[in-house]
FIRO-364669 format. One record per residue: residue in one letter; z, y, x of N, C-alpha, C in turn. Coordinates in steps of 0.1 Angstrom, whole numbers, plus 2048, in hexadecimal, padded with zeros to 3 digits. Layout:
N
AZYXZYXZYX
...
***
This chain:
314
M8C67AE7948B97AA7988B37A078E
A8A87A37898A279C77D8A078E77F
S89C78978B89877C78D8A1773795
N8AD7797998B77727A18B176F7AF
G8A57737B289F7727C089D7647C4
K89C75A7BB89A74C7BF88D7477B9
P8847417C287873B7BD87A72F7B5
S87272D7AB8747217A286D7157A8
G8737097A686C6FD7AA8696FD7B9
R85E6F67BD85A6F57CB84F6FE7CF
R84B7067C583F70F7C884471A7D1
K83C71D7DB8407287E48377347E2
F83E73F7E183774C7E08407577E6
A83A7627E984176D7F083A77A7EE
L8417857F083D7927EC84279C7F6
A83A7A67F983F7B18018387BE7FC
L83F7C97FD8397D67F983D7E1803
H8367EC80383A7F880B838804803
G83F80F80783D81C80283A82780C
G83582281783182C82283A82C82E
A83483083983C83184683D840849
G846843853847851857851853861
M85186086785B86487086586C868
L87086686487A86C85B88786E861
R88E87885D89C87A8618A6876856
R8B086F85A8BA86B8508C487784E
G8C487C8428CD8888408DB88383D
P8E488D83B8F288A8398F588282D
N8EC8838238EE87B8178E3871816
A8E28698218D785F8228D7855817
T8E38508138E38468098DE84B7FB
G8E28577F88DD85D7EB8CF8607EB
T8CA8657F78BB8687F88B385C7F7
E8B78517FD8AF8457FE8B083D7F1
L8BA83E7EA8BD8357DE8B18357D4
P8AB8407D08A083F7C78948377CC
Y8918387D98878307DF88A8217DE
R89681E7E289B8107E289A80A7D4
V89E8127CA89F80D7BC89180A7B7
I8878137BA8798117B58738057BD
M8758047CA8707F97D18757EC7CC
E8827EB7C98887DF7C48837DB7B6
Q8817E67AE87C7E37A186E7DD7A2
A8667E37AB8587DE7AC8587D07B2
L8617CD7BB8627C07C18677B67B6
D8707B97AE8757B07A486A7AD79A
H8627B77968587B578C84D7AC792
G8497AF79E83F7A67A58447987A6
W8517967A98567897AB85678179E
I85A78879385978178684B77C783
L84178578683378178383077478C
L8347747988317687A183875C79B
E84475D79784C75279184574D785
Q83E75677D83775177182974C774
G82574C78181974678480D750785
A81075D7868067677877FF765794
C7F27697957EB7697A17EF7747AA
A7ED7737B77F177D7C17EB78B7BE
C7DE78B7BA7D87987B77DF79F7AB
D7E27987A07E979E7957F67A4799
C7FD79C7A180A7A07A68097AD7AE
V8007AD7B87FF7B97C07FB7C57B8
A7F27C47AF7EE7CF7A77FA7D579E
E8027CC79880D7D07908187D6798
V81A7D17A48257D77AD8217E57B0
I8147E77B48107F47B980F7FE7AD
K80D7F97A180D80279681B809794
I82580179683380679583581179F
L83080F7AC8328197B68298257B4
E81D8237AE81582E7AB81B8377A0
A82283179782883978C835841790
A83A83D79C8468447A18428507A9
P84785C7A68438687AD8488697BB
L85085F7BF85685F7CD84C85D7D8
F8418567D48378517DE82A8597DE
N8238587E981685F7EA80B8557E4
A80B8537D780184A7D180384D7C2
G7F784D7BB7F88507AC80085D7AA
R80985C7A181286779E81A86B7AA
G81A8777AF82187B7BB81887B7C7
S80B8797C580287A7D08018887D6
V7FE8887E37FE8957EA7F189D7E5
L7F28AA7E87E78B37E37DD8B67EE
T7D08B77EA7C68BB7F37C78CA7F7
S7BE8CF7FF7BF8DD8047BC8E67F8
D7B68E27ED7B38EA7E27BC8E67D6
G7C78DF7D97D18DD7CE7CE8D27C5
R7C48C97C87C18BE7BF7C78B17C5
I7C68A67BD7CA8997C17BE88F7C2
E7BB88A7CD7B18807CF7B78737D4
M7B68687CD7BD85C7D07B38517D5
D7B98487DD7B283D7E37BA8307E0
A7B38257DE7BA8187DC7B180D7DE
A7B78017E27AF7F57E47B77E97E1
I7B07DE7DD7B77D17DB7AD7C67DF
M7B27BB7E57AA7B07EA7B07A37E7
C7A87997E37AC78C7E17A97837ED
G7B377C7F27B27747FE7AA7677FC
K7A97627EF7A27567EC7937587EC
T78F7627E47817657E277B76F7EB
H7837777F277F7837FA77978E7F1
R77A78D7E47767987DC7807A47DE
A77A7B07DD7837BC7DF77E7C77D6
G7877D07D37837DC7CB78A7E87D1
A7837F37D17897FF7D878480B7D1
V78C8167D17888237CC78C82E7D7
A7848387D87878437E17858507DA
A78E85A7DE78D8677D978B8687C9
V7938607C27928607B479D8697AE
E79A8707A37A387979D7A687578F
G7B287778B7B687677D7B9868778
V7B785E7807B985077D7C884D77E
R7CF8497747DD8477747E283D77E
H7DA83277F7DD8277897D1823791
P7CF82A79C7C38277A47C28187A8
I7CD8117AA7CD8037AD7C77FB7A2
E7C97FF7957C47F878A7B47F978A
L7B080578D7A180778E79B7FF799
A7A27FE7A579D7F67B079C7E77AB
Y7A67E37A47A67D579F79B7D2796
R7987DC78D78D7DA78477F7D978B
I77E7E07967727DF79F7727D27A5
L77D7CC7AA77D7BF7B07787B57A5
L77D7B679977A7AC78F76B7AD78B
D7667B978B7587BC78874F7B5792
D7527B679F74B7AF7AA73D7B47AC
R7387BF7A772B7C47AA72C7CD7B7
F7377D27B97397DB7C57477DA7CA
V74A7E17D57587E17DA75E7EE7DA
L7577F97DE75D8067DF7558107D6
L75D8177CE7578227C675F82F7C9
S75883A7C975F8477CD75D8527C3
G76685C7C37648687BC7608677AD
N75586E7AA75186E79C74C860797
G7468597A074184B79D74D842799
A7578437A176383B79E76983F790
R76984C78D76E85178076584C775
A75884C77774F84876C751839769
F75383177475682377276382176B
A76D82976E77A82876877982B759
E77183575576F83874776882D740
Q75F82774775781C74175F81073D
V76980D74677180174477E80373D
G78181073A78D81373279A81573A
I7998197467A581C74E7AC829749
D7B98297497C18347457C084074E
F7BF84C7497BF8587507CB86074D
A7CE86A7557D98737527D5881757
D7DB88B7507D98997547DE89C762
P7D88A67697DC8A97767EB8AC777
E7F18B276D7FF8B576D8088A976E
W80389E76A80B89176B80D88D779
F80388F78180388B78F80A894798
I80A8A179680F8AB7A081E8AD79E
T8258AC7A98338AF7AA8368BC7B1
E8418C27AF8458CE7B58478CC7C4
H84B8C07C884D8BD7D683F8BD7DE
R8358B87D78288B87DD8228C67DE
I8258CF7D48218DD7D58278E47E1
Q8348E27E383B8E87EE8368E27FB
E8338D57FB82E8CF8078208D580B
L8178D780280A8DD80580C8EB80A
S8158F280481790080881C901817
A8258F881A82A8F782881F8F3831
A8178E982E80D8E48368028EF839
Q7FF8F782E7F59018307FA90D838
S80791083680D91A83E80D91784D
A80F90A85080F90585E802902863
G7F790385A7EA90085E7E88F1862
E7EE8E885B7ED8DA85E7E78D2852
I7E18C78567DC8BE84B7E88B7845
T7F28B384C7FD8AC8478098B184F
L8158B28498208B984F8288B0858
D8248B186582B8A987082B89A86E
H82289586682188786382F88285E
E83688A85784388785384487984B
K83B87884283C86B83A82E868835
F82985C83881D85783282184E826
G82185481A82684D80E81D844807
T81383F80E80A835808812829803
V80E8237F98158177F480C80B7F5
G8127FF7F680A7F37F78127E67F4
A80B7DB7F28127CF7EF8097C37F4
V8107B87F98097AC7FC8117A17F6
A8097967F281078B7EA80A77E7EE
L8127737ED80E7657EE81275F7E0
D80875A7D980C7547CC80E7457CD
C81273F7C28167317C280A7287C4
D7FE72C7C37F27247C67EE7267D5
G7F572E7DC7F272F7EB7E873A7ED
N7E57437E37DC74D7E57E375A7E9
L7DC7627F27E176F7F77D977B7F0
A7E07867F07DA7927EB7E079E7F2
A7D97A97F37DE7B57F97D97C17F1
G7E17CC7F07DD7D87E97E37E47EF
T7DD7EF7EF7E27FC7F47DD8077EC
S7E68127EA7E281D7E27E982A7E9
T7E18357E97E68417EF7E084E7EA
G7E68597EC7E18667E97DB86C7F5
G7DC8668017D686B80D7E0874815
L7DA87E81B7E18888237E389581C
T7EE89C81D7F08A98187E68B381E
N7E08BC8167D78C681B7CA8C1820
K7C68B481C7BA8AF8207AE8B681A
S7A28B68207978BD81B78A8B481E
F77F8B98197728B281B7718A4815
G7798A180B77889480577D88980F
R78688D81778B88382179187681B
V78D86B82179185E81C798856828
G7A38508267AA8498307A783B830
D7B08338367AE8258387B181C82C
S7BA8218237BE8198187B3812810
P7A981980C79E81280479480B80C
L79580B81978B80582278F7F7825
I7887ED82078B7DF82278A7DC831
G7957D68367957D384479C7DD84D
C79E7E98477A57F484E7B37F5849
G7B57F983D7C37FB8377C77EF82E
T7BD7E782A7C07DC8207B77D0824
Y7BD7C48237B57B88267BD7AC821
A7B67A281D7BC7958197B378A81B
D7B877F8217B07738247B9767824
N7B775E81B7C075281A7C274A826
E7B974A82F7BA74383C7C3749846
T7C67568447CE75E84E7D9765847
C7D67718417E177983C7DC783832
A7E578B82C7E27968247E97A282A
V7E37AE82B7E87B98327E67C682A
S7F17CF82A7F07DC8247F67E682F
C7EE7F08327F37F983D7F7807837
T7FE80E84080281C83D804824849
G7FE8308497FF8388567F4842856
Y7F18478617E68518637D9849862
G7D284A8577C78428547BC84185E
E7B984D8647AE84D86E7B0843879
H7BC84187E7BF8378887BD829883
F7C18278777C08198717B281686F
I7A982086C79B81D86A79581A878
R79882288279282088F795813895
H7A180E8927A68018987A47F588E
V79E7F888279C7EE8787A87E4877
V7B47EA8757C07E48777C27D786E
A7C07D88617C37CC8597BA7C085D
H7AD7C285F7A57B78637A87B2871
D7AC7BB87A7AF7B88877BB7AE887
L7C57B087E7D07A887D7CC799879
A7C379986F7BE78C86B7B6785876
S7AE78D87D7A67878887AE781893
R7B97888967C27838A17C877689D
M7CA7748907D076788B7C575D88B
R7B97608867AE7578847A8752892
Y7A575C89A79E7588A77A87578B3
G7B275F8B37BC75F8BE7C77558BC
K7C87508AF7D37468AC7E174C8AD
A7E17598AC7EF7608AC7F675D89F
S80375D89F80B75D89380A76A88C
L80E76B87F80E77787881678287F
H82277E88482B78888B82578D898
E81F78389F8197878AC80E7908AA
A80578E8A17F979689E7FD7A4899
A8077A489080B7B188A8127BA894
D81B7B489C8227BB8A68187C18B1
A80F7B98B58057BD8C07FD7C98BB
I7F97C98AF7F17D48AA7F97E18A9
I8057E08A380D7EC8A18137F28AE
Y8197E98B68207ED8C28187EE8CE
Q80E7E68D08067E58DC7F97ED8DB
R7F37ED8CF7E67F38CD7E78018C8
L7EF8038BD7F08108B67FA8198BD
A8058148C081081D8C680B8248D2
P80581E8DC8008258E87F68308E5
A7EF82E8DA7E58388D67EB8438CD
K7F98438CC80084C8C47FC84C8B5
A7F88408B17F383E8A37FF83989B
L80484289281183F88B80E83787E
G81782E87B81682786F81C819870
G81981186681E8038658167FB85C
L81A7EF8598137E685081C7DC84A
I8187D683F81F7CA83A8157BF839
A8197B383D80F7A883D81679B839
I80F79283381478582F80A77A832
D80E76F83780476483A805759830
R7FC74F8317FB74582780773C826
K81073D82F81D73582E82873E829
G82574A82682F75382083775B82A
N83475A83783A76284183777183F
I84077984183E78883F84178F84C
S83879984F83A7A285A8397B0856
M8417B985B8417C78578437D1863
P83B7D086D83D7D98798397E7876
F8407F187D83D7FF87C841806888
N83981088D83D817899842825896
T84582888984D83488685C830885
N86483988087283487F876830871
A86C83086886E82C85A862825854
L86581B84C85A815843861811836
F85E81882C86381481F85E80681B
R8677FD8198627EF81886B7E6810
A8667DC80A86E7D28038677C5803
T86E7BA8058687AD8058717A27FE
R86B7987FA87278C7F586A7807FA
D87077880386976D809869760801
T8637568078627497FF86F7437FB
K87A7478028877417FF88F74A7F5
G8887557F188E75E7E88977697EE
K89776A7FC89F774803898782801
T8A078C7FD89B7997FA8A07A3805
T8967AB8098997B68138937C380D
V89C7CD80D8977DB80989C7E4814
A8937EB81A8977F382688D7FF827
I89280982F88A81583288A818841
F89581984789581C85589581085E
D89481286B89280787589F800878
S8AA8058738B67FF8758C080286A
***
């Protein structure tokens, strides 16, 4: 582990990331199957932690962590994103600063190597929050964001997944895995940030956009309460405005981070058969990661330097 997992001095910071939730079955070679995911998540966690140790702001940390996950073909974000009904890749991403409430987001963007980087550039520009489709691409070209050919994004696994989904006549195959990626961070100055990136749902059409790039639904950060990144069936998270609801429960209902997060996932979403989970961090560095599926790809390092890397619920 690159940083020994110990925070320097008296400064407190913390970091959590996720690689999606889902209803997964552990196969006979579970350890071997899970290992690549665990390795990438820990690499991303180590990299983000080093940045926080060096005094990086929470937004920089979140963006860099997510870029590592976007570059890994294991997840449904950036390279490895799922395919639309006509075999293309349309990606969504968002990032938000808890101190300033500035946010940047992109929806249905194609060809951008790191959608979270484009979202961050929108945040820094501050003229707008959400850009989509061709407009997002034009802005990316204007500010010099890196692009990649379609072949770089598409994996054989996603081709097979699309074929299976179309044969079954489904938008997504049994909700097996929502591979959205995200990160939340508390930096040494006490500022929070959240970011989320996704390829959406397999076999989606009509330019469908989920919760990830919608501020307050799949992504939200507020220094007075928490930073949140969600993963799951986006329509449910949009309808319940999940990320902002969590912050509101803390701000107005005086709930703790764990109380608010658990209430949303287990009491509000689960009864509605809304599958998914979230990661959240508050201004004290407390971390919560509830999910109502049997798996959430996740990794954390708390203010004491304790590391957790996990996938299943036990």
